[in-house]
N, CA, C, O and the ligand as a Tripos MOL2 file, in Angstrom:
@<TRIPOS>MOLECULE
protein
  285   283    72     0     0
PROTEIN
NO_CHARGES

@<TRIPOS>ATOM
      1 N          10.3870  -16.5310  -21.7770 N.3       1 MET1
      2 CA         10.9080  -15.6020  -20.8820 C.3       1 MET1
      3 C          12.0190  -14.7190  -21.4520 C.2       1 MET1
      4 O          12.3740  -13.6920  -20.8740 O.2       1 MET1
      5 N          12.5750  -15.1530  -22.6330 N.am      2 VAL2
      6 CA         13.7040  -14.5200  -23.2790 C.3       2 VAL2
      7 C          13.2760  -12.9950  -23.5740 C.2       2 VAL2
      8 O          14.0500  -12.0650  -23.3460 O.2       2 VAL2
      9 N          12.0500  -12.8210  -24.0720 N.am      3 GLY3
     10 CA         11.5280  -11.5350  -24.5550 C.3       3 GLY3
     11 C          11.4510  -10.6200  -23.3040 C.2       3 GLY3
     12 O          11.7490   -9.4330  -23.4360 O.2       3 GLY3
     13 N          11.0900  -11.0770  -22.1720 N.am      4 ARG4
     14 CA         11.0860  -10.2020  -21.0590 C.3       4 ARG4
     15 C          12.4460   -9.6190  -20.5790 C.2       4 ARG4
     16 O          12.6120   -8.4730  -20.1630 O.2       4 ARG4
     17 N          13.4260  -10.6190  -20.7070 N.am      5 THR5
     18 CA         14.7760  -10.2060  -20.3510 C.3       5 THR5
     19 C          15.2560   -8.9420  -21.2790 C.2       5 THR5
     20 O          15.8820   -7.9830  -20.8290 O.2       5 THR5
     21 N          14.8970   -9.0830  -22.5240 N.am      6 GLU6
     22 CA         15.3610   -7.9760  -23.4680 C.3       6 GLU6
     23 C          14.6810   -6.6860  -23.0790 C.2       6 GLU6
     24 O          15.2260   -5.5820  -23.1110 O.2       6 GLU6
     25 N          13.3720   -6.9430  -22.6890 N.am      7 ARG7
     26 CA         12.7170   -5.5030  -22.3520 C.3       7 ARG7
     27 C          13.2770   -4.9220  -21.1680 C.2       7 ARG7
     28 O          13.5050   -3.7120  -21.1620 O.2       7 ARG7
     29 N          13.5460   -5.6810  -20.0910 N.am      8 PHE8
     30 CA         14.2060   -5.1150  -18.9800 C.3       8 PHE8
     31 C          15.4910   -4.4870  -19.2180 C.2       8 PHE8
     32 O          15.7760   -3.4590  -18.6030 O.2       8 PHE8
     33 N          16.3310   -5.0280  -20.0880 N.am      9 ASN9
     34 CA         17.5350   -4.2880  -20.5370 C.3       9 ASN9
     35 C          17.3710   -2.9430  -21.0830 C.2       9 ASN9
     36 O          18.2280   -2.0750  -20.9230 O.2       9 ASN9
     37 N          16.2480   -2.7520  -21.7470 N.am     10 THR10
     38 CA         16.1080   -1.3990  -22.4570 C.3      10 THR10
     39 C          15.6350   -0.3710  -21.4140 C.2      10 THR10
     40 O          15.7470    0.8360  -21.6290 O.2      10 THR10
     41 N          15.0720   -0.8970  -20.2080 N.am     11 THR11
     42 CA         14.6190    0.0310  -19.1660 C.3      11 THR11
     43 C          15.4710    0.0550  -17.9550 C.2      11 THR11
     44 O          15.0830    0.5160  -16.8820 O.2      11 THR11
     45 N          16.7990   -0.5230  -18.1840 N.am     12 ARG12
     46 CA         17.4870   -0.7560  -16.8230 C.3      12 ARG12
     47 C          17.8340    0.5860  -16.1110 C.2      12 ARG12
     48 O          18.2400    0.4970  -14.9520 O.2      12 ARG12
     49 N          17.7250    1.7700  -16.6540 N.am     13 PHE13
     50 CA         18.0360    2.9600  -15.9680 C.3      13 PHE13
     51 C          16.9040    3.5600  -15.1600 C.2      13 PHE13
     52 O          16.9880    4.5970  -14.5030 O.2      13 PHE13
     53 N          15.7270    2.7110  -15.2970 N.am     14 GLU14
     54 CA         14.5380    3.3210  -14.4280 C.3      14 GLU14
     55 C          14.2520    2.2890  -13.3630 C.2      14 GLU14
     56 O          14.5300    1.1000  -13.5210 O.2      14 GLU14
     57 N          13.6770    2.7860  -12.2510 N.am     15 THR15
     58 CA         13.2690    1.8420  -11.2060 C.3      15 THR15
     59 C          12.0150    1.1630  -11.7390 C.2      15 THR15
     60 O          11.3530    1.7100  -12.6210 O.2      15 THR15
     61 N          11.6500   -0.0940  -11.1910 N.am     16 PRO16
     62 CA         10.4090   -0.7060  -11.6400 C.3      16 PRO16
     63 C           9.1370    0.1000  -11.4970 C.2      16 PRO16
     64 O           8.2150   -0.0690  -12.2950 O.2      16 PRO16
     65 N           9.0570    0.9830  -10.4920 N.am     17 SER17
     66 CA          7.8170    1.7070  -10.3380 C.3      17 SER17
     67 C           7.7090    2.8690  -11.2920 C.2      17 SER17
     68 O           6.6460    3.4750  -11.4210 O.2      17 SER17
     69 N           8.9080    3.2190  -12.0300 N.am     18 MET18
     70 CA          8.8520    4.2350  -13.1270 C.3      18 MET18
     71 C           8.6630    3.6010  -14.4330 C.2      18 MET18
     72 O           8.6980    4.3700  -15.3940 O.2      18 MET18
     73 N           8.4810    2.4270  -14.6560 N.am     19 ALA19
     74 CA          8.3790    1.8090  -15.9440 C.3      19 ALA19
     75 C           7.1770    2.3080  -16.6200 C.2      19 ALA19
     76 O           6.1720    2.6340  -15.9870 O.2      19 ALA19
     77 N           7.2750    2.3790  -18.0130 N.am     20 ARG20
     78 CA          6.2420    2.9640  -18.6900 C.3      20 ARG20
     79 C           5.0130    2.0160  -19.2500 C.2      20 ARG20
     80 O           3.9560    2.4350  -19.7230 O.2      20 ARG20
     81 N           5.3790    0.7260  -19.0940 N.am     21 GLU21
     82 CA          4.3530   -0.3240  -19.4010 C.3      21 GLU21
     83 C           4.2100   -1.1520  -18.1870 C.2      21 GLU21
     84 O           5.0990   -1.2090  -17.3370 O.2      21 GLU21
     85 N           3.1100   -1.7860  -18.1040 N.am     22 LEU22
     86 CA          2.8420   -2.6550  -16.9660 C.3      22 LEU22
     87 C           1.9080   -3.8470  -17.3730 C.2      22 LEU22
     88 O           0.7990   -3.5740  -17.8320 O.2      22 LEU22
     89 N           2.2630   -5.0450  -17.2430 N.am     23 ASP23
     90 CA          1.4500   -6.1200  -17.5150 C.3      23 ASP23
     91 C           0.4280   -6.3480  -16.3870 C.2      23 ASP23
     92 O           0.8090   -6.7070  -15.2730 O.2      23 ASP23
     93 N          -0.8580   -6.1410  -16.6720 N.am     24 HIS24
     94 CA         -1.8470   -6.1110  -15.5350 C.3      24 HIS24
     95 C          -3.0720   -6.7380  -16.1150 C.2      24 HIS24
     96 O          -3.2880   -6.6610  -17.3250 O.2      24 HIS24
     97 N          -3.8380   -7.3230  -15.3430 N.am     25 GLU25
     98 CA         -5.1240   -7.9170  -15.8820 C.3      25 GLU25
     99 C          -6.1010   -6.8040  -15.8690 C.2      25 GLU25
    100 O          -6.2220   -6.0120  -14.9330 O.2      25 GLU25
    101 N          -6.8590   -6.7900  -17.0740 N.am     26 CYS26
    102 CA         -7.8730   -5.6890  -17.2920 C.3      26 CYS26
    103 C          -9.1660   -6.2210  -17.0070 C.2      26 CYS26
    104 O          -9.5740   -7.1690  -17.6780 O.2      26 CYS26
    105 N          -9.9180   -5.6890  -16.0210 N.am     27 PRO27
    106 CA        -11.3720   -6.2020  -15.7160 C.3      27 PRO27
    107 C         -12.3200   -6.0280  -16.8840 C.2      27 PRO27
    108 O         -13.3080   -6.7470  -17.0350 O.2      27 PRO27
    109 N         -11.9830   -5.0440  -17.7060 N.am     28 GLU28
    110 CA        -12.8880   -4.8050  -18.8420 C.3      28 GLU28
    111 C         -12.7000   -5.7680  -19.9190 C.2      28 GLU28
    112 O         -13.6420   -6.3880  -20.4120 O.2      28 GLU28
    113 N         -11.4210   -5.9040  -20.3050 N.am     29 CYS29
    114 CA        -11.0460   -6.9060  -21.3930 C.3      29 CYS29
    115 C         -11.1350   -8.3120  -20.9650 C.2      29 CYS29
    116 O         -11.2980   -9.1960  -21.8050 O.2      29 CYS29
    117 N         -11.0280   -8.5970  -19.5760 N.am     30 ASP30
    118 CA        -11.0410   -9.8570  -18.9290 C.3      30 ASP30
    119 C          -9.8410  -10.6050  -19.3700 C.2      30 ASP30
    120 O          -9.9220  -11.8230  -19.5310 O.2      30 ASP30
    121 N          -8.7280   -9.9650  -19.5780 N.am     31 GLU31
    122 CA         -7.5030  -10.6860  -19.7950 C.3      31 GLU31
    123 C          -6.3040   -9.7700  -19.6020 C.2      31 GLU31
    124 O          -6.4850   -8.5670  -19.4190 O.2      31 GLU31
    125 N          -5.0570  -10.3110  -19.6370 N.am     32 GLU32
    126 CA         -3.9000   -9.4810  -19.2180 C.3      32 GLU32
    127 C          -3.4910   -8.5730  -20.5190 C.2      32 GLU32
    128 O          -3.3600   -8.9930  -21.6690 O.2      32 GLU32
    129 N          -3.3380   -7.3510  -20.1040 N.am     33 ARG33
    130 CA         -2.9690   -6.2890  -21.1560 C.3      33 ARG33
    131 C          -1.6360   -5.6380  -20.6750 C.2      33 ARG33
    132 O          -1.2000   -5.7710  -19.5310 O.2      33 ARG33
    133 N          -1.0430   -4.9310  -21.6500 N.am     34 GLU34
    134 CA          0.0320   -4.1770  -21.3580 C.3      34 GLU34
    135 C          -0.3850   -2.7750  -21.1900 C.2      34 GLU34
    136 O          -0.4820   -2.0530  -22.1820 O.2      34 GLU34
    137 N          -0.6390   -2.3370  -19.9990 N.am     35 PHE35
    138 CA         -1.0750   -0.9280  -19.5650 C.3      35 PHE35
    139 C           0.0050    0.0110  -19.9280 C.2      35 PHE35
    140 O           1.1780   -0.3490  -20.0240 O.2      35 PHE35
    141 N          -0.3960    1.2000  -20.1260 N.am     36 TYR36
    142 CA          0.6440    2.2930  -20.3510 C.3      36 TYR36
    143 C           0.3990    3.2880  -19.2920 C.2      36 TYR36
    144 O          -0.7260    3.5590  -18.8720 O.2      36 TYR36
    145 N           1.5580    3.8500  -18.8530 N.am     37 ARG37
    146 CA          1.5230    5.0270  -17.8400 C.3      37 ARG37
    147 C           1.0400    6.3750  -18.3530 C.2      37 ARG37
    148 O           1.5850    6.9120  -19.3170 O.2      37 ARG37
    149 N           0.1080    6.8700  -17.7630 N.am     38 ALA38
    150 CA         -0.4250    8.1170  -18.2910 C.3      38 ALA38
    151 C           0.0460    9.3020  -17.4800 C.2      38 ALA38
    152 O           0.1380   10.4320  -17.9610 O.2      38 ALA38
    153 N           0.3370    8.9980  -16.2420 N.am     39 ALA39
    154 CA          0.8500   10.1140  -15.3520 C.3      39 ALA39
    155 C           1.5760    9.4860  -14.0910 C.2      39 ALA39
    156 O           1.3020    8.3860  -13.6100 O.2      39 ALA39
    157 N           2.4540   10.2770  -13.6780 N.am     40 ALA40
    158 CA          3.2330    9.9450  -12.3790 C.3      40 ALA40
    159 C           3.3210   11.1970  -11.5090 C.2      40 ALA40
    160 O           3.6960   12.2840  -11.9470 O.2      40 ALA40
    161 N           2.9550   10.9740  -10.2640 N.am     41 THR41
    162 CA          2.9290   12.1640   -9.3520 C.3      41 THR41
    163 C           3.5710   11.6920   -7.9880 C.2      41 THR41
    164 O           3.2600   10.6360   -7.4370 O.2      41 THR41
    165 N           4.4590   12.5480   -7.5260 N.am     42 HIS42
    166 CA          4.9460   12.1770   -6.2880 C.3      42 HIS42
    167 C           4.1290   12.9280   -5.0800 C.2      42 HIS42
    168 O           4.0090   14.1470   -4.9600 O.2      42 HIS42
    169 N           3.6070   11.9430   -4.2350 N.am     43 LEU43
    170 CA          2.8300   12.5210   -3.1010 C.3      43 LEU43
    171 C           3.6460   12.1910   -1.8320 C.2      43 LEU43
    172 O           4.6870   11.5330   -1.8500 O.2      43 LEU43
    173 N           3.0490   12.7350   -0.6830 N.am     44 HIS44
    174 CA          3.8330   12.4890    0.5340 C.3      44 HIS44
    175 C           3.7950   11.0170    0.9270 C.2      44 HIS44
    176 O           4.6340   10.5820    1.7140 O.2      44 HIS44
    177 N           2.8060   10.2010    0.3820 N.am     45 LEU45
    178 CA          2.8240    8.8850    0.7280 C.3      45 LEU45
    179 C           3.5780    8.0320   -0.2750 C.2      45 LEU45
    180 O           3.6120    6.8100   -0.1290 O.2      45 LEU45
    181 N           4.1990    8.6490   -1.3130 N.am     46 GLY46
    182 CA          4.9000    7.8780   -2.2450 C.3      46 GLY46
    183 C           4.6390    8.2830   -3.7280 C.2      46 GLY46
    184 O           4.1650    9.3910   -3.9810 O.2      46 GLY46
    185 N           4.9290    7.4470   -4.6420 N.am     47 LEU47
    186 CA          4.8300    7.5970   -5.9770 C.3      47 LEU47
    187 C           3.4370    7.1370   -6.4230 C.2      47 LEU47
    188 O           3.0980    5.9660   -6.2520 O.2      47 LEU47
    189 N           2.5900    8.0780   -7.0160 N.am     48 LYS48
    190 CA          1.2610    7.6710   -7.5650 C.3      48 LYS48
    191 C           1.3780    7.7290   -9.0900 C.2      48 LYS48
    192 O           1.7900    8.7060   -9.7150 O.2      48 LYS48
    193 N           0.9590    6.5480   -9.6260 N.am     49 THR49
    194 CA          0.9400    6.4580  -11.0840 C.3      49 THR49
    195 C          -0.3730    6.0520  -11.5680 C.2      49 THR49
    196 O          -1.0620    5.2900  -10.8900 O.2      49 THR49
    197 N          -0.7880    6.5220  -12.7370 N.am     50 LYS50
    198 CA         -1.9590    6.1870  -13.4350 C.3      50 LYS50
    199 C          -1.6970    5.3910  -14.6400 C.2      50 LYS50
    200 O          -0.8120    5.6840  -15.4440 O.2      50 LYS50
    201 N          -2.4900    4.3630  -14.7560 N.am     51 TRP51
    202 CA         -2.2350    3.3820  -15.8160 C.3      51 TRP51
    203 C          -3.6420    3.1390  -16.7390 C.2      51 TRP51
    204 O          -4.7800    3.0680  -16.2760 O.2      51 TRP51
    205 N          -3.3350    3.0540  -17.8760 N.am     52 TYR52
    206 CA         -4.5740    2.8560  -18.8430 C.3      52 TYR52
    207 C          -4.3830    1.6770  -19.7500 C.2      52 TYR52
    208 O          -3.2850    1.4530  -20.2600 O.2      52 TYR52
    209 N          -5.3900    0.9500  -19.9530 N.am     53 CYS53
    210 CA         -5.4700   -0.1540  -20.9060 C.3      53 CYS53
    211 C          -5.6090    0.4470  -22.3420 C.2      53 CYS53
    212 O          -6.5140    1.2440  -22.5880 O.2      53 CYS53
    213 N          -4.6870    0.0480  -23.3040 N.am     54 PRO54
    214 CA         -4.7480    0.6290  -24.5940 C.3      54 PRO54
    215 C          -5.9040   -0.0550  -25.4190 C.2      54 PRO54
    216 O          -6.1790    0.4190  -26.5220 O.2      54 PRO54
    217 N          -6.5170   -1.0240  -24.9920 N.am     55 GLU55
    218 CA         -7.5520   -1.7480  -25.7460 C.3      55 GLU55
    219 C          -8.9010   -1.0790  -25.4280 C.2      55 GLU55
    220 O          -9.6730   -0.8360  -26.3560 O.2      55 GLU55
    221 N          -9.2000   -0.7890  -24.2390 N.am     56 CYS56
    222 CA        -10.6190   -0.2660  -23.8360 C.3      56 CYS56
    223 C         -10.5890    1.0350  -23.0260 C.2      56 CYS56
    224 O         -11.6250    1.6640  -22.8140 O.2      56 CYS56
    225 N          -9.3580    1.4450  -22.5620 N.am     57 GLY57
    226 CA         -9.3390    2.7920  -21.9360 C.3      57 GLY57
    227 C          -9.5400    2.6610  -20.4160 C.2      57 GLY57
    228 O          -9.5480    3.6730  -19.7170 O.2      57 GLY57
    229 N          -9.7050    1.4100  -19.8830 N.am     58 PHE58
    230 CA         -9.7810    1.2910  -18.3500 C.3      58 PHE58
    231 C          -8.6200    1.8470  -17.7350 C.2      58 PHE58
    232 O          -7.5050    1.6430  -18.2160 O.2      58 PHE58
    233 N          -8.8100    2.5930  -16.6210 N.am     59 GLY59
    234 CA         -7.6900    3.1060  -15.9360 C.3      59 GLY59
    235 C          -7.6560    2.8140  -14.4920 C.2      59 GLY59
    236 O          -8.7330    2.6870  -13.9100 O.2      59 GLY59
    237 N          -6.5240    2.6890  -13.8280 N.am     60 PHE60
    238 CA         -6.4400    2.5600  -12.4640 C.3      60 PHE60
    239 C          -5.3490    3.2780  -11.9160 C.2      60 PHE60
    240 O          -4.5100    3.7150  -12.7040 O.2      60 PHE60
    241 N          -5.2030    3.4920  -10.5950 N.am     61 VAL61
    242 CA         -4.1370    4.1280   -9.9380 C.3      61 VAL61
    243 C          -3.3130    3.1110   -9.0830 C.2      61 VAL61
    244 O          -3.8050    2.1470   -8.4960 O.2      61 VAL61
    245 N          -2.1080    3.4270   -9.0920 N.am     62 ARG62
    246 CA         -1.1900    2.6500   -8.1260 C.3      62 ARG62
    247 C          -0.4910    3.6590   -7.2840 C.2      62 ARG62
    248 O          -0.2130    4.7590   -7.7590 O.2      62 ARG62
    249 N          -0.1760    3.3250   -5.9910 N.am     63 ILE63
    250 CA          0.6180    4.1210   -5.0970 C.3      63 ILE63
    251 C           1.6820    3.2470   -4.5950 C.2      63 ILE63
    252 O           1.4150    2.2680   -3.8980 O.2      63 ILE63
    253 N           2.9450    3.5820   -4.9420 N.am     64 ASN64
    254 CA          4.1750    2.7810   -4.5330 C.3      64 ASN64
    255 C           3.9100    1.2960   -4.9860 C.2      64 ASN64
    256 O           4.1450    0.3330   -4.2560 O.2      64 ASN64
    257 N           3.4440    1.2120   -6.1470 N.am     65 GLY65
    258 CA          3.3110   -0.1280   -6.9240 C.3      65 GLY65
    259 C           2.1130   -1.0320   -6.3250 C.2      65 GLY65
    260 O           2.0060   -2.2250   -6.6080 O.2      65 GLY65
    261 N           1.2620   -0.3760   -5.5070 N.am     66 ILE66
    262 CA          0.0320   -1.0800   -4.9950 C.3      66 ILE66
    263 C          -1.2090   -0.4750   -5.6010 C.2      66 ILE66
    264 O          -1.3480    0.7450   -5.6900 O.2      66 ILE66
    265 N          -2.1590   -1.3900   -6.0380 N.am     67 ASP67
    266 CA         -3.2840   -0.8930   -6.6770 C.3      67 ASP67
    267 C          -4.1170   -0.1540   -5.7740 C.2      67 ASP67
    268 O          -4.2860   -0.5590   -4.6240 O.2      67 ASP67
    269 N          -4.6390    0.8740   -6.1920 N.am     68 SER68
    270 CA         -5.5840    1.7400   -5.3570 C.3      68 SER68
    271 C          -6.8290    2.1880   -6.1440 C.2      68 SER68
    272 O          -6.7240    2.4610   -7.3400 O.2      68 SER68
    273 N          -7.9730    2.2660   -5.5140 N.am     69 THR69
    274 CA         -9.2320    2.7580   -6.1850 C.3      69 THR69
    275 C          -9.3050    4.2980   -5.8370 C.2      69 THR69
    276 O         -10.1010    5.0090   -6.4500 O.2      69 THR69
    277 N          -8.5340    4.7880   -4.9190 N.am     70 ALA70
    278 CA         -8.7320    6.1390   -4.4940 C.3      70 ALA70
    279 C          -8.0150    7.0900   -5.6380 C.2      70 ALA70
    280 O          -6.8170    7.3690   -5.6040 O.2      70 ALA70
    281 N          -8.8430    7.5000   -6.5580 N.am     71 VAL71
    282 CA         -8.1620    8.2960   -7.6520 C.3      71 VAL71
    283 C          -8.2260    9.7240   -7.1980 C.2      71 VAL71
    284 O          -7.7430   10.6160   -7.8970 O.2      71 VAL71
    285 ZN         -8.9110   -3.2560  -21.2320 Zn       72 ZN72
@<TRIPOS>BOND
     1     1     2 1
     2     2     3 1
     3     3     4 2
     4     3     5 am
     5     5     6 1
     6     6     7 1
     7     7     8 2
     8     7     9 am
     9     9    10 1
    10    10    11 1
    11    11    12 2
    12    11    13 am
    13    13    14 1
    14    14    15 1
    15    15    16 2
    16    15    17 am
    17    17    18 1
    18    18    19 1
    19    19    20 2
    20    19    21 am
    21    21    22 1
    22    22    23 1
    23    23    24 2
    24    23    25 am
    25    25    26 1
    26    26    27 1
    27    27    28 2
    28    27    29 am
    29    29    30 1
    30    30    31 1
    31    31    32 2
    32    31    33 am
    33    33    34 1
    34    34    35 1
    35    35    36 2
    36    35    37 am
    37    37    38 1
    38    38    39 1
    39    39    40 2
    40    39    41 am
    41    41    42 1
    42    42    43 1
    43    43    44 2
    44    43    45 am
    45    45    46 1
    46    46    47 1
    47    47    48 2
    48    47    49 am
    49    49    50 1
    50    50    51 1
    51    51    52 2
    52    51    53 am
    53    53    54 1
    54    54    55 1
    55    55    56 2
    56    55    57 am
    57    57    58 1
    58    58    59 1
    59    59    60 2
    60    59    61 am
    61    61    62 1
    62    62    63 1
    63    63    64 2
    64    63    65 am
    65    65    66 1
    66    66    67 1
    67    67    68 2
    68    67    69 am
    69    69    70 1
    70    70    71 1
    71    71    72 2
    72    71    73 am
    73    73    74 1
    74    74    75 1
    75    75    76 2
    76    75    77 am
    77    77    78 1
    78    78    79 1
    79    79    80 2
    80    79    81 am
    81    81    82 1
    82    82    83 1
    83    83    84 2
    84    83    85 am
    85    85    86 1
    86    86    87 1
    87    87    88 2
    88    87    89 am
    89    89    90 1
    90    90    91 1
    91    91    92 2
    92    91    93 am
    93    93    94 1
    94    94    95 1
    95    95    96 2
    96    95    97 am
    97    97    98 1
    98    98    99 1
    99    99   100 2
   100    99   101 am
   101   101   102 1
   102   102   103 1
   103   103   104 2
   104   103   105 am
   105   105   106 1
   106   106   107 1
   107   107   108 2
   108   107   109 am
   109   109   110 1
   110   110   111 1
   111   111   112 2
   112   111   113 am
   113   113   114 1
   114   114   115 1
   115   115   116 2
   116   115   117 am
   117   117   118 1
   118   118   119 1
   119   119   120 2
   120   119   121 am
   121   121   122 1
   122   122   123 1
   123   123   124 2
   124   123   125 am
   125   125   126 1
   126   126   127 1
   127   127   128 2
   128   127   129 am
   129   129   130 1
   130   130   131 1
   131   131   132 2
   132   131   133 am
   133   133   134 1
   134   134   135 1
   135   135   136 2
   136   135   137 am
   137   137   138 1
   138   138   139 1
   139   139   140 2
   140   139   141 am
   141   141   142 1
   142   142   143 1
   143   143   144 2
   144   143   145 am
   145   145   146 1
   146   146   147 1
   147   147   148 2
   148   147   149 am
   149   149   150 1
   150   150   151 1
   151   151   152 2
   152   151   153 am
   153   153   154 1
   154   154   155 1
   155   155   156 2
   156   155   157 am
   157   157   158 1
   158   158   159 1
   159   159   160 2
   160   159   161 am
   161   161   162 1
   162   162   163 1
   163   163   164 2
   164   163   165 am
   165   165   166 1
   166   166   167 1
   167   167   168 2
   168   167   169 am
   169   169   170 1
   170   170   171 1
   171   171   172 2
   172   171   173 am
   173   173   174 1
   174   174   175 1
   175   175   176 2
   176   175   177 am
   177   177   178 1
   178   178   179 1
   179   179   180 2
   180   179   181 am
   181   181   182 1
   182   182   183 1
   183   183   184 2
   184   183   185 am
   185   185   186 1
   186   186   187 1
   187   187   188 2
   188   187   189 am
   189   189   190 1
   190   190   191 1
   191   191   192 2
   192   191   193 am
   193   193   194 1
   194   194   195 1
   195   195   196 2
   196   195   197 am
   197   197   198 1
   198   198   199 1
   199   199   200 2
   200   199   201 am
   201   201   202 1
   202   202   203 1
   203   203   204 2
   204   203   205 am
   205   205   206 1
   206   206   207 1
   207   207   208 2
   208   207   209 am
   209   209   210 1
   210   210   211 1
   211   211   212 2
   212   211   213 am
   213   213   214 1
   214   214   215 1
   215   215   216 2
   216   215   217 am
   217   217   218 1
   218   218   219 1
   219   219   220 2
   220   219   221 am
   221   221   222 1
   222   222   223 1
   223   223   224 2
   224   223   225 am
   225   225   226 1
   226   226   227 1
   227   227   228 2
   228   227   229 am
   229   229   230 1
   230   230   231 1
   231   231   232 2
   232   231   233 am
   233   233   234 1
   234   234   235 1
   235   235   236 2
   236   235   237 am
   237   237   238 1
   238   238   239 1
   239   239   240 2
   240   239   241 am
   241   241   242 1
   242   242   243 1
   243   243   244 2
   244   243   245 am
   245   245   246 1
   246   246   247 1
   247   247   248 2
   248   247   249 am
   249   249   250 1
   250   250   251 1
   251   251   252 2
   252   251   253 am
   253   253   254 1
   254   254   255 1
   255   255   256 2
   256   255   257 am
   257   257   258 1
   258   258   259 1
   259   259   260 2
   260   259   261 am
   261   261   262 1
   262   262   263 1
   263   263   264 2
   264   263   265 am
   265   265   266 1
   266   266   267 1
   267   267   268 2
   268   267   269 am
   269   269   270 1
   270   270   271 1
   271   271   272 2
   272   271   273 am
   273   273   274 1
   274   274   275 1
   275   275   276 2
   276   275   277 am
   277   277   278 1
   278   278   279 1
   279   279   280 2
   280   279   281 am
   281   281   282 1
   282   282   283 1
   283   283   284 2
@<TRIPOS>SUBSTRUCTURE
     1 MET1         2 RESIDUE 1 A MET
     2 VAL2         6 RESIDUE 1 A VAL
     3 GLY3        10 RESIDUE 1 A GLY
     4 ARG4        14 RESIDUE 1 A ARG
     5 THR5        18 RESIDUE 1 A THR
     6 GLU6        22 RESIDUE 1 A GLU
     7 ARG7        26 RESIDUE 1 A ARG
     8 PHE8        30 RESIDUE 1 A PHE
     9 ASN9        34 RESIDUE 1 A ASN
    10 THR10       38 RESIDUE 1 A THR
    11 THR11       42 RESIDUE 1 A THR
    12 ARG12       46 RESIDUE 1 A ARG
    13 PHE13       50 RESIDUE 1 A PHE
    14 GLU14       54 RESIDUE 1 A GLU
    15 THR15       58 RESIDUE 1 A THR
    16 PRO16       62 RESIDUE 1 A PRO
    17 SER17       66 RESIDUE 1 A SER
    18 MET18       70 RESIDUE 1 A MET
    19 ALA19       74 RESIDUE 1 A ALA
    20 ARG20       78 RESIDUE 1 A ARG
    21 GLU21       82 RESIDUE 1 A GLU
    22 LEU22       86 RESIDUE 1 A LEU
    23 ASP23       90 RESIDUE 1 A ASP
    24 HIS24       94 RESIDUE 1 A HIS
    25 GLU25       98 RESIDUE 1 A GLU
    26 CYS26      102 RESIDUE 1 A CYS
    27 PRO27      106 RESIDUE 1 A PRO
    28 GLU28      110 RESIDUE 1 A GLU
    29 CYS29      114 RESIDUE 1 A CYS
    30 ASP30      118 RESIDUE 1 A ASP
    31 GLU31      122 RESIDUE 1 A GLU
    32 GLU32      126 RESIDUE 1 A GLU
    33 ARG33      130 RESIDUE 1 A ARG
    34 GLU34      134 RESIDUE 1 A GLU
    35 PHE35      138 RESIDUE 1 A PHE
    36 TYR36      142 RESIDUE 1 A TYR
    37 ARG37      146 RESIDUE 1 A ARG
    38 ALA38      150 RESIDUE 1 A ALA
    39 ALA39      154 RESIDUE 1 A ALA
    40 ALA40      158 RESIDUE 1 A ALA
    41 THR41      162 RESIDUE 1 A THR
    42 HIS42      166 RESIDUE 1 A HIS
    43 LEU43      170 RESIDUE 1 A LEU
    44 HIS44      174 RESIDUE 1 A HIS
    45 LEU45      178 RESIDUE 1 A LEU
    46 GLY46      182 RESIDUE 1 A GLY
    47 LEU47      186 RESIDUE 1 A LEU
    48 LYS48      190 RESIDUE 1 A LYS
    49 THR49      194 RESIDUE 1 A THR
    50 LYS50      198 RESIDUE 1 A LYS
    51 TRP51      202 RESIDUE 1 A TRP
    52 TYR52      206 RESIDUE 1 A TYR
    53 CYS53      210 RESIDUE 1 A CYS
    54 PRO54      214 RESIDUE 1 A PRO
    55 GLU55      218 RESIDUE 1 A GLU
    56 CYS56      222 RESIDUE 1 A CYS
    57 GLY57      226 RESIDUE 1 A GLY
    58 PHE58      230 RESIDUE 1 A PHE
    59 GLY59      234 RESIDUE 1 A GLY
    60 PHE60      238 RESIDUE 1 A PHE
    61 VAL61      242 RESIDUE 1 A VAL
    62 ARG62      246 RESIDUE 1 A ARG
    63 ILE63      250 RESIDUE 1 A ILE
    64 ASN64      254 RESIDUE 1 A ASN
    65 GLY65      258 RESIDUE 1 A GLY
    66 ILE66      262 RESIDUE 1 A ILE
    67 ASP67      266 RESIDUE 1 A ASP
    68 SER68      270 RESIDUE 1 A SER
    69 THR69      274 RESIDUE 1 A THR
    70 ALA70      278 RESIDUE 1 A ALA
    71 VAL71      282 RESIDUE 1 A VAL
    72 ZN72       285 GROUP 0 **** ****
């Protein structure tokens, strides 16, 4: 867990929802990947972010940090 603490320190000026990387299980790779944020949009219901797996290109959307299939 030491490595995670170091990474949090480098992003301490951003809120968690604005992080540029996200550890998330990829259904295509069938294992945990470090997704990257491709886009972030402010909607009336909150912050919508799009994430992509760098290994296979699988993408998903989150709204206020909650997974959503409504792209
Ligand atoms: Zn993947």
